N, C-alpha and C positions, 0 to 999 in steps of 0.2 A: 504494500499500500503506500502509495505516494504521500509525502507529509505535507500541508498546505506553508507557503512563506509565512509569515509572521502579519502583515497587513491582513491575510486572509482571513487571518484567525482572530485579529482583531474585528474585522467585520462581523466575523462570528458571533463573539462575544457582543457586538453592538446589536446584532439582531437578537439574540436570547435576551437582551436587557428590554430592549423592545417590547418581543413580547409578553414580559412581567409586567411591563407599564401598563401594556392594555388588558393583561388579564385584571390588573389590579383596578382599572378604570373601567369595569363593567357596570359599575355599581351605580355611576354617575348619572345624569339625566339623558332622555333619548337624544334631544340635538346636538350635543355634546359630544356621546356616546360614538355616533353617526360619523360625526366630522374626524373625531381621534382615530376610528376604525381607517376612514379615506386615507388621513396623514401617516397612517401604520402603514396599510398598503401600500403608499407609493415608495415611504420609507424602505419598505423590505424590496419593490421592485427595483429600486435605486440599489441598495445593497447588495443584490442578486446579480444587479450587472456587473456593479464593481469587482463581484468575486469572479464571474465568469471572465472579465479581462485579465486579473490577476491571476487567473489560471492561464491564459492565453500567454500572456507574458512568461509566465513560467514554464510554460513548454517550449517556449523560445529561448530562452537564456540555457534550460538545460540541455537543448540541442546544441546550441554555442558551447557550452563549456566542452561537450562529449565530442565535436569537432575539434576545438582547441586541445584537447587532452590527447587526441587522434594526431594531430601533428605535431605537440611537443614530443609524443613517440616515436614518429617518423623522423623526426631530426635528432634525437636521441640516438637513432639506429644509425644515421647519417653517421654523424660523428664518430659512433664507434666502430663504423667501418671506414672512417675514412674519407668517406663520398664530399663530402661539405667541402674538401678542399679541392675537388677537381672541378675544372671551367664548364659550364654549361655555355657550347657555341650557338645554340641559338639565341639568346639572349645578349650575344657580343662578346664574352667572356675569353680571354686566353691567358695562357700560361706565360710568364716571365721570370727570368731567371738573371741575378746580377749581384755585385758585391756592393754592401752598403759604402757609401762614402762618408757618410753623413746622416744626422736625424734630427730635426727639428719636433722637440715633444708638444709645445704650445700650441705650432700650427698644424702638427699630426702629417708632418711632412717626411719622408724618406729620398735621400739621394742616393740614387745607385749608378753603376758604371755596368751596362746591359750585357749580357752576355748574349751573341749572336750565332745563328748557324741559318742554316738556309730555309727554314721555316718560321724563325721570328717576325716579329713585328716591330719596326722600333717606334719606342714612345718618348717622351719627355721624361728626362733622368730625374727630374722633378717629381716624386709620385705621391699624391693625398689617400690617405688613407682613412677606411671609414670608422667613424665612430663603433667600438663593438665589433670591429674587425675580430675574426677568429685566428689566432696564433696558436701555431705547433711547433716545438722545438725538435728536430730529429739528432741524435747525435750517432756518429756512423763510428766504425771501428772496421779493422780488415776481420774477415775469418774466411774460411775455408775456401770459399768462392769470388775471394774481393772484396771490396767494400758491403758491409751490413749496415743495417741500423741495428743499433744495439738497446739506443733507449728511447722512449718519446714523452713528451711533455705536454699537456694540453692547456692553453691559456685563454680561454674564453672571455676573458676580462678585456682584451685589446689592448694592455698594456705594452705599449710601444719602446717602454724604458728596459724590457727584454731583450731590444734586438741593439746590436753594436755596431759602432763603424770595424770594417772590416769582414762581418759574417756574409757568409753566402744563403741568399735567399731565393726563394721560389714564390711565385704569389701569383692568385688569381685576379687580374687586371680587369673591369670593365670598361670597355671602350667608351661606351657613351657618356659614363661618371667622369672618365680620366681618372678613377682610383682604384686602391686596392682593397678588396674585399677579404682575404684569408691569403696569409703567410705562414710561408715553412721556412725556418729556419735550419741550417744545416750546420753541424760542428763537427770535428773529428775527435774521438774520444781523446782525451787528454790534454785538449786545449783550452 
């Protein structure tokens, strides 16, 4: 059974008080009681209408909460699987890689020396970083098959203070906003 929201319970309590007042007023004069009964019926109809409206709003809000909950679950799964860091070409997102030359923490701008290959799209070296951008730090080490990830730290707070001049970074670049939305910092083990 679904619980009614507090405003609906308040309306039901007001309805109960109204019924009690009507019951107490039944001994009054005929003209007064018929007017009181008409007023009470109007109030009851108004309360029922308000209750129905609140129940509709409650249903809508419950559906929105369920939808948001589903979205949060999907985002948590993407973060867990690292998909949040992949660019979506349909939205004009691309990978950009470079070495950090400097960071302006106040204006949230990273200056990079972009690493280029045949598939690279040249961008302005001063890259704004969106507020709340997702950061991930990957520590690389040498394994049996060459370089491999030995540690991963996630920083969903978007704190640019975790990036330093000289770091190698890869990031998802939004071409329309000309800004980074997710950054991977790569460091070598022991550095």
